[in-house]
N, C-alpha and C positions, 0 to 999 in steps of 0.2 A: 579186265574189269575197268570201267571208266570211273571218273571221279564222282559222278552223280550217284552211282550205286554204292560207292564207299561212304559218301556223305549220308545217304539214306540209312545204311546199316549202322553207322555211328550214331545218328539221331535216334534210331530205333532202340539201340542199346542204352543210350542215355535216358530215353523216355521210360524204358522198362525199369531201370534202376530207380528213377524218380518215383514211379508208381509203387515200387516195392517199399521205399522209404515212407511214402504217403500212407500206404496201407498199414505199415507198422506203427506209425504215429497215431492213426485213427483207432487201431486196435488197442493201443496202450491207454489212450484217453488222457484228458487233461490232468486229472488228479494223480495218476500214476507217474506222469512225467514230472509234475511239480514235487512229488514226494520223494522220488528216488533219483539220485544223481546219475546212476548208471543209465537210466532211461533217457536222460537228457542228451546222451551221446548220439541218439538217433537224430535229434534236431541238429546237432553239429554236423553230422554227415550230410543231412539234407541241405543245410546252408552251404557246406563246402561244394556240393554238387551244383548248387545254383551259382556259386562263384566261378566254377569251372565253365559252366555254360555261358555265363556273362563274358568271361574272358575270351572264349572261343568266338562268340558273336562279335565282340569288339575288334579282335584281331582280324577276323574275316572282313568286317566292314571297312576297316582302315586300309588293309592291304588291297582289297578290290578297288577301293576308291583311288588309291595311289597308282595302281596299275592302269586304271582307266584314264587318269589324268596324264600320266607319262606317255601313254600310247596316243593321245590326241592333244597335240600342242595348242590348238585353239581353246580347248577347255581348260588347259593348264594356265594359259594366259588370263582367261577370265577369272579363274579361281585365285590366282595371285593378285589380280587387280582388286577383287572383292576383299581378300585378306588385307591388302594394303589400305583400303578404305576403312575397314574395321579397325586396324591399328591407328589410323588417323583419328577416328572417332574416340578411341580410348585415350590417345594422347591429348586431344582437345579437352576431354572430360577431366583428365588428370591435372592439367595445368589450370583449368578453370576452378578446381576445387581447392579449398584451404582446410587443412586439418587442424584440429585443436584438441588438446588433451582433455579427457572427460573422466569423471568418477562415475562408475556404473553402480547400479542398485545393489549388486552383490558384493560391493567393496573393492572390486578390481578396478584397474585404471586402463582406459582405452588410450593407447599412445597416439601421437600426432600422425605417424605413418598409417596406423590402422584406421584412424578417423578419415584421413585423406583418401585411403583406398576405398572405404565404404561410400564416401561422398562421390568419388569418381565413378564408381559402379552405378550409383543411382543416376548421376548426370548422363552417363553413357546410355543407360536405359532410356531416359527421356529423349536424348538426341536420336536414338534409333527409332523410337516410337514416332517422333515428329517427322523423321525422314521417311518412314514407311507410309505415314498418313499423307504426306505431300506427294509421294510417288503414286499412291493409289488415286488421289485426287487428280493429279496430272494425267495419268493414263486413262482414267475413267472419263474425264472431260474430252480428251483427245479421241477416244473411241466414240463418244456421243456426237462430237462435231463431224467426224468422218462419215457417219451414216447419213 
């Protein structure tokens, strides 16, 4: 049996289990689930199944991406270069931001580090938006002029 048949069978089994839980939830109804704590266990099992499926999908995506990158050195080089540029943008945003302690509306205090982290995230977002806009403008103009 090849891997595709195994994956199809596992996906079918997970889908059938999900349909079973969905039907049980629909048959119980909202009022019964809210009223009885034992009926809420069905929701817990349904959520746990969703976490398992999310975990499987995440691991599969990460592993297949890493295998693809390792098997093709040119793509690995581009990925590492892109990752380095992203780290550079984060570093510039971090050093360009200044944190200050603030009192929040719920009475808690936002520390200097937390404030700097938030400001750095916002500045990194702005830098990436500006970079994307400039690249789109550059390549759009280049494409118009080449025709």
